[in-house]
C-alpha positions as CSV (number, residue, x, y, z in Angstrom):
1,M,-231.7,-13.2,52.4
2,R,-233.4,-11.4,49.5
3,N,-235.7,-8.3,50.0
4,Y,-239.1,-8.2,48.2
5,L,-241.1,-5.2,47.3
6,R,-244.5,-6.0,48.9
7,R,-247.2,-4.5,46.4
8,S,-250.4,-3.5,47.8
9,V,-253.5,-2.0,46.3
10,L,-254.5,1.4,47.8
11,T,-258.4,2.1,47.9
12,C,-259.1,5.7,47.8
13,D,-260.1,8.8,46.2
14,G,-256.8,9.8,44.3
15,E,-258.0,13.0,43.0
16,L,-258.9,13.9,46.5
17,I,-255.3,12.8,48.2
18,R,-253.7,14.9,45.4
19,R,-255.6,17.9,46.4
20,V,-255.2,17.1,50.1
21,L,-251.3,16.7,49.3
22,E,-251.3,20.0,47.0
23,N,-253.1,22.2,49.9
24,L,-250.5,21.0,52.6
25,I,-247.3,21.4,50.6
26,H,-248.3,24.7,49.1
27,N,-248.9,26.0,52.9
28,A,-245.7,24.7,53.7
29,L,-244.2,26.6,50.7
30,K,-245.8,30.0,51.5
31,F,-245.5,29.9,55.0
32,T,-241.8,28.3,55.6
33,P,-238.8,31.0,55.6
34,E,-236.5,31.3,52.9
35,D,-233.9,29.4,55.1
36,G,-236.3,26.8,56.4
37,S,-237.0,23.4,55.5
38,I,-240.0,21.5,54.4
39,H,-240.3,17.3,54.9
40,V,-242.5,15.1,53.3
41,A,-242.5,11.7,54.6
42,V,-244.5,8.5,53.7
43,S,-244.8,5.3,56.2
44,R,-247.0,2.1,56.5
45,I,-248.8,1.4,59.8
46,G,-250.0,-2.0,59.4
47,D,-252.6,-1.8,56.8
48,A,-252.6,2.1,56.6
49,L,-250.6,4.5,54.9
50,R,-249.4,7.7,56.7
51,I,-248.3,10.8,54.7
52,E,-246.7,13.8,56.8
53,V,-246.0,17.1,55.5
54,R,-243.9,19.1,58.2
55,D,-242.4,22.4,57.8
56,T,-240.3,25.0,59.8
57,G,-242.7,27.9,59.4
58,P,-244.3,29.6,62.3
59,G,-247.5,27.5,62.8
60,I,-250.9,28.4,63.8
61,P,-250.9,30.6,66.8
62,P,-253.3,28.6,69.7
63,S,-255.2,31.9,69.8
64,I,-256.7,31.7,66.1
65,E,-256.3,27.2,66.0
66,Q,-259.9,26.7,66.1
67,R,-261.0,29.6,63.6
68,S,-258.5,28.6,61.0
69,L,-260.5,25.5,60.5
70,I,-263.8,27.7,59.2
71,K,-264.2,27.3,55.6
72,F,-262.9,30.7,53.9
73,W,-261.6,32.6,57.1
74,Q,-258.3,33.6,56.6
75,A,-255.6,35.0,59.3
76,T,-254.2,37.8,57.0
77,P,-256.6,40.4,55.2
78,K,-258.1,39.1,52.0
79,S,-256.5,42.0,50.3
80,K,-253.1,40.7,50.9
81,A,-254.1,37.1,51.0
82,H,-253.5,35.0,47.6
83,S,-256.1,32.5,48.9
84,S,-259.6,31.0,48.7
85,G,-259.2,30.1,52.6
86,L,-259.9,26.5,51.8
87,G,-256.6,25.0,51.9
88,W,-256.4,24.3,55.5
89,P,-260.0,23.4,56.7
90,F,-260.2,21.0,53.4
91,A,-256.7,19.1,54.2
92,V,-257.6,18.1,57.8
C-alpha cells in the first residue's frame, strides 16, 4: 500500500501565526533552564492544525496567572526585563 502526502490549503494570517510562534518559542528559550528541554509539535485534528510549544521552565505561578494576560504587565521589574510585556498576552 502506498502512502500519499495529502496536500491541504491553510487559510490564515501567516504573519500573525509567525509572530505568535516567535513569542511562544522566545518565552520558552528565555525561561527554560540550560539543562531543560523545549518541544514544538504540529498535529492535525480533523480539518484543524494544532501547534504546541512545551518547555520544562518554571511556568506561571497560579498567583499571577490572571495578571500575566494583561498587556505590558511583567512579573519581573521592568529594569531587569528585556521585554515589552506583550509576548504572552499576544500569543494566547
